[in-house]
FISE-789389 format. One record per residue (C-alpha): residue number from 1; residue in three letters; x, z, y. Coordinates in Angstrom, 1 decimal. Layout:
residues N
<pt resi="NUM" resn="ALA" x="X" z="Z" y="Y"/>
...
This chain:
residues 150
<pt resi="1" resn="MET" x="-78.7" z="0.6" y="0.4"/>
<pt resi="2" resn="GLU" x="-79.6" z="-0.8" y="3.5"/>
<pt resi="3" resn="VAL" x="-83.5" z="-1.9" y="4.0"/>
<pt resi="4" resn="THR" x="-83.7" z="-4.8" y="7.1"/>
<pt resi="5" resn="ILE" x="-86.6" z="-6.8" y="8.4"/>
<pt resi="6" resn="LYS" x="-86.3" z="-10.4" y="9.7"/>
<pt resi="7" resn="HIS" x="-88.1" z="-13.3" y="10.6"/>
<pt resi="8" resn="TYR" x="-88.0" z="-16.3" y="8.2"/>
<pt resi="9" resn="THR" x="-86.5" z="-18.2" y="10.9"/>
<pt resi="10" resn="GLU" x="-83.6" z="-15.1" y="10.6"/>
<pt resi="11" resn="LEU" x="-83.0" z="-15.8" y="6.8"/>
<pt resi="12" resn="SER" x="-80.2" z="-17.3" y="5.8"/>
<pt resi="13" resn="LYS" x="-80.7" z="-19.9" y="3.0"/>
<pt resi="14" resn="ASP" x="-79.0" z="-17.3" y="-0.1"/>
<pt resi="15" resn="GLU" x="-81.3" z="-14.8" y="1.6"/>
<pt resi="16" resn="PHE" x="-84.9" z="-16.9" y="1.3"/>
<pt resi="17" resn="HIS" x="-83.5" z="-18.2" y="-2.2"/>
<pt resi="18" resn="ASP" x="-82.7" z="-14.3" y="-3.1"/>
<pt resi="19" resn="ILE" x="-86.5" z="-13.3" y="-2.0"/>
<pt resi="20" resn="ILE" x="-87.9" z="-16.1" y="-4.5"/>
<pt resi="21" resn="ALA" x="-86.0" z="-15.8" y="-7.4"/>
<pt resi="22" resn="LEU" x="-86.7" z="-12.0" y="-7.4"/>
<pt resi="23" resn="ARG" x="-90.6" z="-12.4" y="-6.9"/>
<pt resi="24" resn="ILE" x="-91.0" z="-15.2" y="-9.3"/>
<pt resi="25" resn="ALA" x="-88.7" z="-13.3" y="-11.5"/>
<pt resi="26" resn="VAL" x="-91.5" z="-10.2" y="-11.4"/>
<pt resi="27" resn="PHE" x="-94.4" z="-12.2" y="-10.5"/>
<pt resi="28" resn="VAL" x="-94.0" z="-14.7" y="-12.8"/>
<pt resi="29" resn="VAL" x="-91.7" z="-14.2" y="-15.3"/>
<pt resi="30" resn="GLU" x="-92.2" z="-10.4" y="-16.3"/>
<pt resi="31" resn="GLN" x="-96.0" z="-10.6" y="-15.1"/>
<pt resi="32" resn="ASP" x="-96.6" z="-13.5" y="-17.2"/>
<pt resi="33" resn="CYS" x="-98.6" z="-14.6" y="-14.0"/>
<pt resi="34" resn="PRO" x="-98.2" z="-18.9" y="-13.3"/>
<pt resi="35" resn="TYR" x="-98.9" z="-19.0" y="-9.7"/>
<pt resi="36" resn="GLN" x="-97.3" z="-21.6" y="-6.5"/>
<pt resi="37" resn="ASP" x="-95.3" z="-18.4" y="-5.1"/>
<pt resi="38" resn="LEU" x="-94.4" z="-20.8" y="-2.4"/>
<pt resi="39" resn="ASP" x="-98.0" z="-20.8" y="-0.5"/>
<pt resi="40" resn="GLY" x="-96.4" z="-21.8" y="3.1"/>
<pt resi="41" resn="LEU" x="-97.0" z="-18.7" y="4.4"/>
<pt resi="42" resn="ASP" x="-93.8" z="-17.7" y="4.1"/>
<pt resi="43" resn="LYS" x="-92.4" z="-19.6" y="7.2"/>
<pt resi="44" resn="ASP" x="-94.6" z="-17.7" y="9.5"/>
<pt resi="45" resn="ALA" x="-93.7" z="-14.2" y="8.0"/>
<pt resi="46" resn="TYR" x="-91.4" z="-11.5" y="8.6"/>
<pt resi="47" resn="HIS" x="-89.6" z="-10.5" y="5.3"/>
<pt resi="48" resn="LEU" x="-88.3" z="-6.7" y="5.0"/>
<pt resi="49" resn="MET" x="-85.7" z="-6.4" y="2.0"/>
<pt resi="50" resn="VAL" x="-83.5" z="-3.5" y="0.4"/>
<pt resi="51" resn="ILE" x="-79.8" z="-4.4" y="-0.1"/>
<pt resi="52" resn="GLU" x="-77.5" z="-2.8" y="-2.9"/>
<pt resi="53" resn="ASN" x="-73.9" z="-3.9" y="-3.1"/>
<pt resi="54" resn="ASP" x="-75.1" z="-7.6" y="-1.5"/>
<pt resi="55" resn="GLU" x="-77.9" z="-8.2" y="-4.3"/>
<pt resi="56" resn="ILE" x="-81.9" z="-7.8" y="-2.2"/>
<pt resi="57" resn="ILE" x="-83.6" z="-5.3" y="-4.7"/>
<pt resi="58" resn="GLY" x="-86.6" z="-4.7" y="-3.2"/>
<pt resi="59" resn="THR" x="-88.5" z="-7.5" y="-0.8"/>
<pt resi="60" resn="LEU" x="-92.0" z="-7.5" y="0.9"/>
<pt resi="61" resn="ARG" x="-93.5" z="-10.1" y="3.4"/>
<pt resi="62" resn="ILE" x="-95.4" z="-9.0" y="6.8"/>
<pt resi="63" resn="LEU" x="-97.9" z="-11.7" y="8.0"/>
<pt resi="64" resn="LYS" x="-99.3" z="-11.4" y="11.7"/>
<pt resi="65" resn="PRO" x="-102.8" z="-11.4" y="12.6"/>
<pt resi="66" resn="GLY" x="-104.4" z="-14.7" y="11.9"/>
<pt resi="67" resn="VAL" x="-101.7" z="-15.8" y="9.5"/>
<pt resi="68" resn="TYR" x="-103.9" z="-15.3" y="6.9"/>
<pt resi="69" resn="TYR" x="-106.4" z="-12.5" y="7.3"/>
<pt resi="70" resn="ASN" x="-107.8" z="-11.7" y="11.2"/>
<pt resi="71" resn="GLU" x="-105.3" z="-8.7" y="10.9"/>
<pt resi="72" resn="SER" x="-101.4" z="-8.2" y="9.9"/>
<pt resi="73" resn="ALA" x="-101.0" z="-8.7" y="6.1"/>
<pt resi="74" resn="VAL" x="-98.4" z="-6.8" y="4.1"/>
<pt resi="75" resn="GLY" x="-98.0" z="-8.8" y="0.6"/>
<pt resi="76" resn="ARG" x="-95.4" z="-10.0" y="-2.1"/>
<pt resi="77" resn="VAL" x="-94.4" z="-6.5" y="-2.4"/>
<pt resi="78" resn="VAL" x="-92.0" z="-6.1" y="-5.1"/>
<pt resi="79" resn="SER" x="-88.7" z="-4.3" y="-6.4"/>
<pt resi="80" resn="HIS" x="-86.0" z="-5.3" y="-9.2"/>
<pt resi="81" resn="PRO" x="-86.7" z="-4.5" y="-12.6"/>
<pt resi="82" resn="ASN" x="-83.6" z="-2.5" y="-12.9"/>
<pt resi="83" resn="HIS" x="-83.8" z="-0.2" y="-9.5"/>
<pt resi="84" resn="ARG" x="-87.5" z="0.8" y="-10.1"/>
<pt resi="85" resn="ASN" x="-86.8" z="4.0" y="-11.0"/>
<pt resi="86" resn="LYS" x="-85.6" z="4.4" y="-6.8"/>
<pt resi="87" resn="LYS" x="-88.7" z="4.8" y="-5.8"/>
<pt resi="88" resn="LEU" x="-88.1" z="1.3" y="-3.4"/>
<pt resi="89" resn="GLY" x="-92.2" z="0.7" y="-3.3"/>
<pt resi="90" resn="HIS" x="-92.6" z="3.7" y="-1.2"/>
<pt resi="91" resn="LEU" x="-89.2" z="3.2" y="1.1"/>
<pt resi="92" resn="MET" x="-90.8" z="-0.5" y="1.9"/>
<pt resi="93" resn="MET" x="-94.2" z="0.6" y="2.6"/>
<pt resi="94" resn="GLU" x="-92.6" z="3.5" y="4.9"/>
<pt resi="95" resn="HIS" x="-90.8" z="0.7" y="6.8"/>
<pt resi="96" resn="ALA" x="-93.3" z="-2.0" y="6.8"/>
<pt resi="97" resn="MET" x="-95.9" z="0.4" y="8.3"/>
<pt resi="98" resn="ASN" x="-93.5" z="1.5" y="11.1"/>
<pt resi="99" resn="PHE" x="-92.5" z="-2.2" y="11.4"/>
<pt resi="100" resn="ILE" x="-95.9" z="-3.2" y="12.0"/>
<pt resi="101" resn="GLN" x="-96.9" z="-0.2" y="14.3"/>
<pt resi="102" resn="ASN" x="-93.9" z="0.5" y="16.0"/>
<pt resi="103" resn="GLU" x="-92.0" z="-3.2" y="16.7"/>
<pt resi="104" resn="LEU" x="-95.7" z="-5.8" y="16.9"/>
<pt resi="105" resn="ASN" x="-97.4" z="-2.6" y="18.4"/>
<pt resi="106" resn="LEU" x="-100.4" z="-3.6" y="15.8"/>
<pt resi="107" resn="ASN" x="-102.8" z="-1.3" y="14.7"/>
<pt resi="108" resn="SER" x="-104.3" z="-2.7" y="11.7"/>
<pt resi="109" resn="VAL" x="-103.0" z="-3.8" y="8.3"/>
<pt resi="110" resn="ARG" x="-104.9" z="-5.6" y="5.3"/>
<pt resi="111" resn="LEU" x="-103.6" z="-6.4" y="1.9"/>
<pt resi="112" resn="SER" x="-104.6" z="-7.8" y="-1.4"/>
<pt resi="113" resn="ALA" x="-103.5" z="-4.8" y="-3.6"/>
<pt resi="114" resn="GLN" x="-103.2" z="-5.4" y="-7.8"/>
<pt resi="115" resn="THR" x="-106.0" z="-2.7" y="-8.9"/>
<pt resi="116" resn="HIS" x="-103.7" z="-0.4" y="-10.8"/>
<pt resi="117" resn="LEU" x="-101.8" z="0.3" y="-7.5"/>
<pt resi="118" resn="ILE" x="-104.9" z="1.7" y="-5.4"/>
<pt resi="119" resn="LYS" x="-103.6" z="5.3" y="-5.5"/>
<pt resi="120" resn="TYR" x="-100.1" z="4.2" y="-4.3"/>
<pt resi="121" resn="TYR" x="-101.5" z="1.8" y="-1.3"/>
<pt resi="122" resn="GLU" x="-103.9" z="4.8" y="-0.2"/>
<pt resi="123" resn="LYS" x="-100.8" z="7.1" y="0.4"/>
<pt resi="124" resn="TYR" x="-100.1" z="5.2" y="3.3"/>
<pt resi="125" resn="GLY" x="-103.8" z="5.3" y="4.5"/>
<pt resi="126" resn="PHE" x="-105.0" z="2.2" y="3.3"/>
<pt resi="127" resn="GLU" x="-108.7" z="2.3" y="2.0"/>
<pt resi="128" resn="SER" x="-110.6" z="-0.5" y="-0.5"/>
<pt resi="129" resn="THR" x="-113.1" z="-2.5" y="1.4"/>
<pt resi="130" resn="GLY" x="-114.8" z="-2.3" y="-1.9"/>
<pt resi="131" resn="LYS" x="-114.1" z="-6.4" y="-2.6"/>
<pt resi="132" resn="GLU" x="-112.5" z="-6.7" y="-6.1"/>
<pt resi="133" resn="TYR" x="-111.6" z="-9.8" y="-7.7"/>
<pt resi="134" resn="LEU" x="-109.5" z="-11.6" y="-9.9"/>
<pt resi="135" resn="GLU" x="-106.3" z="-13.3" y="-8.4"/>
<pt resi="136" resn="ASP" x="-104.4" z="-14.7" y="-10.8"/>
<pt resi="137" resn="GLY" x="-105.7" z="-13.5" y="-13.5"/>
<pt resi="138" resn="ILE" x="-105.3" z="-10.1" y="-12.3"/>
<pt resi="139" resn="PRO" x="-107.6" z="-7.7" y="-10.6"/>
<pt resi="140" resn="HIS" x="-107.4" z="-7.2" y="-7.7"/>
<pt resi="141" resn="THR" x="-108.9" z="-5.0" y="-5.1"/>
<pt resi="142" resn="GLU" x="-108.7" z="-5.7" y="-1.0"/>
<pt resi="143" resn="MET" x="-107.6" z="-3.1" y="1.6"/>
<pt resi="144" resn="TYR" x="-107.6" z="-1.9" y="4.9"/>
<pt resi="145" resn="PHE" x="-105.4" z="0.7" y="7.4"/>
<pt resi="146" resn="GLU" x="-106.4" z="1.0" y="11.0"/>
<pt resi="147" resn="ASN" x="-104.2" z="3.5" y="12.9"/>
<pt resi="148" resn="SER" x="-106.8" z="5.0" y="15.4"/>
<pt resi="149" resn="ASN" x="-104.5" z="6.6" y="17.0"/>
<pt resi="150" resn="GLN" x="-103.1" z="3.9" y="19.0"/>
């Protein structure tokens, strides 16, 4: 299993296709949530991929400050249904937070969490901002992380 992070401009056509295919398979089909996945933000994002046997089995995107929030953002966190027993979400968040803090030299991250995943994101130092809302018909909570050690 390999974890890699590439800017959109570094992705091959096949990698971007497979990222989108996985997101649609989970968010649109599995979660029965029709929404516009291609929102224009992927072009200015870093894409984390977990690859096993030449297949992308997990992905998330990292947005720079000012693209969506004033802070950097993590979103579109998804793992392939056949590989969820591997705790890919934890692996991806560890790599993403390390990349944001050590490669991008950023201290703060904001995200929109599906509300049932609040405890998951709290493990990485995120706290609820108290802002709760429906996003594409699914309850979400805005969460914030700040590394005060930098």
